[in-house]
C-alpha positions as CSV (number, residue, x, y, z in Angstrom):
1,M,61.1,47.4,162.8
2,I,60.1,47.0,159.1
3,D,61.5,43.9,157.4
4,L,62.7,44.8,153.9
5,P,62.6,42.3,151.0
6,G,65.8,40.4,150.3
7,P,67.3,42.6,147.6
8,L,66.5,45.8,149.4
9,A,67.8,44.4,152.7
10,R,71.1,43.4,151.0
11,L,71.3,46.9,149.3
12,A,70.7,48.7,152.6
13,A,73.3,46.5,154.4
14,S,75.8,47.2,151.6
15,L,75.2,50.9,151.8
16,R,75.7,50.9,155.6
17,Q,78.9,49.0,155.3
18,A,80.1,51.3,152.5
19,D,79.4,54.4,154.7
20,R,81.9,53.0,157.2
21,V,84.6,53.4,154.6
22,V,84.2,57.2,154.5
23,P,85.1,59.1,157.7
24,P,81.9,60.7,159.1
25,A,83.8,63.7,160.3
26,G,87.0,65.5,159.7
27,P,88.3,68.3,157.4
28,T,86.8,66.8,154.2
29,A,83.4,66.5,155.8
30,W,83.0,70.1,156.9
31,L,84.9,71.4,153.8
32,T,82.4,69.7,151.5
33,T,79.3,70.9,153.4
34,F,80.7,74.4,153.8
35,T,81.7,74.7,150.2
36,A,78.3,73.5,149.0
37,A,76.5,76.0,151.3
38,A,78.7,79.0,150.3
39,M,78.5,78.3,146.6
40,A,74.7,77.9,146.7
41,F,74.4,81.1,148.7
42,L,76.5,83.0,146.1
43,A,74.6,81.3,143.2
44,V,71.3,82.6,144.6
45,F,72.6,86.2,144.7
46,A,74.1,85.9,141.2
47,L,70.9,84.5,139.9
48,A,68.8,87.3,141.6
49,L,71.1,90.0,140.4
50,S,71.1,88.8,136.8
51,L,67.3,88.4,136.7
52,A,66.7,91.8,138.3
53,A,69.1,93.6,136.0
54,G,67.5,92.0,133.0
55,R,64.1,93.0,134.2
56,L,65.2,96.6,134.8
57,A,66.8,97.0,131.4
58,D,63.8,95.4,129.7
59,R,61.4,97.7,131.5
60,W,63.4,100.8,130.6
61,G,63.7,99.6,127.0
62,D,60.0,98.9,126.7
63,A,59.1,102.3,128.2
64,L,61.4,104.1,125.8
65,A,60.3,102.0,122.8
66,H,56.7,103.3,122.9
67,T,57.5,107.0,123.4
68,A,59.5,109.7,121.6
69,T,60.2,113.3,122.2
70,V,60.2,116.3,119.9
71,R,62.6,119.1,121.1
72,I,61.7,122.6,119.9
73,S,64.5,125.2,120.0
74,A,63.4,128.5,118.6
75,P,63.2,132.2,119.6
76,V,60.8,133.0,122.5
77,D,58.3,134.7,120.2
78,Q,58.1,131.6,117.9
79,I,58.0,128.8,120.6
80,A,54.2,128.8,120.9
81,A,53.6,128.8,117.1
82,Q,56.1,126.0,116.4
83,T,54.7,124.0,119.3
84,A,51.2,124.2,117.8
85,A,52.6,123.3,114.4
86,V,54.5,120.3,115.8
87,I,51.4,119.0,117.6
88,D,49.3,119.4,114.4
89,V,51.9,117.4,112.5
90,L,52.0,114.6,115.1
91,I,48.3,114.1,115.5
92,T,47.9,113.8,111.7
93,T,50.8,111.3,111.4
94,P,49.8,107.6,111.0
95,G,51.2,105.5,113.8
96,V,51.2,108.3,116.4
97,A,48.6,107.5,119.1
98,S,48.8,110.8,121.0
99,A,50.9,113.9,121.4
100,R,51.1,116.6,124.2
101,A,53.3,119.5,125.1
102,I,55.1,118.9,128.4
103,P,54.1,121.8,130.7
104,D,56.6,124.0,132.6
105,D,55.8,122.4,136.0
106,E,56.5,118.9,134.7
107,A,59.7,120.1,132.9
108,R,60.8,121.7,136.2
109,A,60.2,118.5,138.0
110,L,62.3,116.6,135.5
111,L,65.2,119.1,135.9
112,E,64.9,119.5,139.6
113,P,67.2,116.6,140.6
114,W,70.0,118.3,138.6
115,F,69.4,122.0,139.0
116,G,67.3,122.3,142.2
117,P,63.7,123.4,142.9
118,D,64.1,127.1,142.0
119,L,64.9,126.7,138.4
120,P,63.7,129.9,136.5
121,L,62.4,128.3,133.3
122,D,61.0,131.5,132.0
123,R,64.5,133.2,132.0
124,L,66.5,130.2,130.6
125,P,66.7,129.1,127.0
126,I,65.4,125.6,127.7
127,P,63.8,123.9,124.6
128,R,60.1,123.1,124.7
129,L,59.4,119.4,124.7
130,V,56.5,117.6,123.0
131,E,55.9,113.9,124.0
132,L,54.4,111.5,121.5
133,T,53.1,108.0,122.1
134,E,53.6,105.4,119.4
135,G,50.5,103.5,118.1
136,T,50.1,100.1,116.4
137,P,51.6,99.9,113.8
138,G,54.3,102.4,114.5
139,Y,55.2,105.6,112.6
140,D,57.8,106.3,109.9
141,A,60.5,108.1,111.9
142,Q,62.3,109.4,108.8
143,G,59.1,110.7,107.2
144,L,58.1,112.4,110.4
145,R,61.5,114.1,110.6
146,L,61.0,115.5,107.1
147,R,57.5,116.8,107.9
148,L,58.8,118.5,111.1
149,A,61.7,120.1,109.2
150,A,59.2,121.6,106.8
151,E,56.5,122.7,109.3
152,A,58.7,123.6,112.3
153,P,62.4,124.2,111.5
154,G,63.4,124.3,115.2
155,A,61.9,120.8,115.9
156,V,64.1,117.7,116.3
157,L,62.7,114.2,116.8
158,D,64.3,112.0,119.3
159,D,62.9,108.5,119.1
160,H,65.2,107.3,121.9
161,T,67.1,104.9,119.7
162,R,70.4,105.9,121.2
163,W,68.9,105.1,124.6
164,R,67.2,101.8,123.7
165,R,70.2,100.2,122.1
166,P,72.6,100.5,125.1
167,L,69.9,99.3,127.4
168,S,69.2,96.3,125.2
169,D,72.9,95.5,125.0
170,A,73.2,95.9,128.8
171,A,70.4,93.5,129.4
172,G,72.0,90.9,127.2
173,R,75.5,91.3,128.7
174,L,74.1,91.2,132.3
175,R,72.3,88.0,131.6
176,L,75.5,86.6,130.0
177,L,77.5,87.7,133.0
178,G,75.0,86.1,135.4
179,S,75.1,82.8,133.4
180,L,78.9,83.0,133.4
181,A,79.0,83.6,137.2
182,L,76.8,80.6,137.7
183,V,79.0,78.4,135.5
184,L,82.1,79.6,137.4
185,I,80.5,78.9,140.7
186,G,79.6,75.4,139.6
187,A,83.1,74.8,138.2
188,A,84.7,76.0,141.5
189,F,82.4,73.8,143.5
190,A,83.2,70.8,141.3
191,A,87.0,71.5,141.8
192,M,86.6,71.8,145.6
193,I,84.6,68.5,145.7
194,T,87.2,66.8,143.6
195,M,90.0,67.9,145.8
196,A,88.1,66.9,149.0
197,A,87.3,63.5,147.6
198,S,90.9,62.9,146.5
199,A,92.1,64.0,149.9
200,A,89.7,61.7,151.7
201,L,90.7,58.7,149.5
202,A,94.4,59.4,150.0
203,A,93.9,59.7,153.8
204,N,92.2,56.3,153.8
205,A,94.7,54.5,151.5
206,Q,95.5,51.9,154.2
207,V,91.8,51.1,154.7
208,I,91.3,50.9,151.0
209,G,94.2,48.5,150.7
210,V,92.7,46.2,153.4
211,L,89.3,46.3,151.7
212,R,90.9,45.2,148.5
213,L,92.6,42.3,150.3
214,I,89.3,41.0,151.5
215,G,87.7,41.2,148.1
216,A,86.2,44.7,147.9
217,R,86.0,46.1,144.3
218,D,86.9,49.6,143.4
219,A,83.4,50.3,142.2
220,W,82.0,49.4,145.7
221,I,84.6,51.6,147.4
222,A,84.0,54.5,144.9
223,R,80.2,54.1,145.5
224,A,80.7,54.7,149.2
225,F,82.6,58.0,148.7
226,V,80.2,59.2,146.0
227,R,77.1,58.5,148.1
228,R,78.6,60.2,151.2
229,F,79.9,63.3,149.4
230,T,76.7,63.7,147.4
231,L,74.6,63.7,150.5
232,R,76.9,66.2,152.1
233,A,76.8,68.5,149.1
234,L,73.0,68.2,149.0
235,A,72.6,69.2,152.6
236,G,75.1,72.0,152.4
237,A,73.6,73.4,149.2
238,A,70.1,73.2,150.7
239,A,71.2,75.3,153.7
240,G,73.0,77.8,151.6
241,A,70.2,78.2,149.1
242,A,67.7,78.7,152.0
243,A,69.9,81.3,153.6
244,G,70.5,83.1,150.3
245,T,66.8,83.1,149.5
246,A,65.9,84.5,152.9
247,A,68.6,87.2,152.4
248,V,67.2,88.1,149.0
249,A,63.7,88.3,150.4
250,L,64.9,90.8,153.0
251,L,66.1,93.2,150.2
252,P,64.1,96.4,149.5
253,A,61.1,95.9,147.2
254,A,61.0,97.5,143.8
255,D,60.7,101.3,143.9
256,A,60.8,103.7,141.0
257,A,62.7,106.2,143.1
258,G,65.3,103.7,144.1
259,G,65.9,102.7,140.5
260,F,68.5,99.8,140.2
261,L,69.1,99.7,143.9
262,T,65.7,98.2,144.7
263,G,63.8,95.3,143.4
264,L,66.9,93.0,143.2
265,G,64.9,89.9,144.4
266,F,63.0,87.3,142.5
267,Q,59.5,87.9,141.2
268,G,56.7,85.4,140.5
269,A,57.7,82.0,139.4
270,A,61.4,83.0,139.6
271,W,61.2,82.3,143.4
272,A,61.3,78.6,142.4
273,F,64.7,78.9,140.8
274,P,66.7,78.5,144.1
275,L,64.9,75.2,144.7
276,A,66.8,73.8,141.7
277,L,70.2,74.6,143.3
278,P,70.5,71.8,145.8
279,P,69.7,69.0,143.3
280,L,72.0,70.6,140.8
281,A,74.8,70.7,143.5
282,A,74.2,67.1,144.2
283,V,74.5,66.2,140.6
284,V,77.8,68.1,140.3
285,A,79.1,66.5,143.5
286,F,78.1,63.0,142.2
287,V,80.0,63.5,138.9
288,A,83.0,65.2,140.5
289,T,83.3,62.6,143.3
290,R,82.9,59.7,141.0
291,F,85.6,61.0,138.7
292,A,88.0,61.8,141.6
293,A,87.3,58.4,143.3
294,L,87.9,56.3,140.2
295,Q,91.0,58.2,139.3
296,K,92.5,58.1,142.8
297,L,91.7,54.4,143.2
298,R,93.7,53.7,140.0
299,E,96.6,55.6,141.4
300,L,96.5,53.6,144.7
301,R,96.8,50.3,143.0
């Protein structure tokens, strides 16, 4: 048995006595633990979904930002000549790193998911595509359009601006929604903890009255409830965060074929984010319980 110094011994004895004020079991006990676990579990998934959606939108936006496509629509007998003219214009344009005509087999592979594997490209009026890669610094899109209009009237430059802007907006909104979801989860958790603490104080009104008669101060009584509810929230949030992290780890890994449906987990240092949820839940429980305890004790005077 370790003998503690005088001040620590008195503090430990005070905490043990204070713990007796709060019922160790009952509806408020399991409600606090279960609420903390459920909210931490949901917070892990909200955080993982927000980060994964942001990564996916950023990846799509970065891929489209460095490439562009020239679409050539012309009579069959002019396709080859206009394609050669477009490539000559592109390779002599400052800011264009490379340019290549997309072959028929690659175009067929791009269209196969929509039209099937037996698409007769040679009998369909499908435009010829030329892919260009942007260099550093980039090219002048308006100037390139004017040159293409002069050299190849059937060529149209698509710099993917109409694709990049929605993806960038989607990334920002998804991150905002993820942050909003986390704030709502925290607010709901604080509300539940406040209700549970108020219910526990109301149920122990007679005990609180007796404690006041023997000289206990409201700060001492409130400290007992705050400590017990904070520890319950910490334990419940730790269990919920662990379960949520394990569930996220079991999700399918990132796969290009799966698109948005895969890679919804954390990556790299982001796996440390769930570790912050239990301490954050304890802080929220501490503030909410202290507020509820002091307010309820004033009502019980």
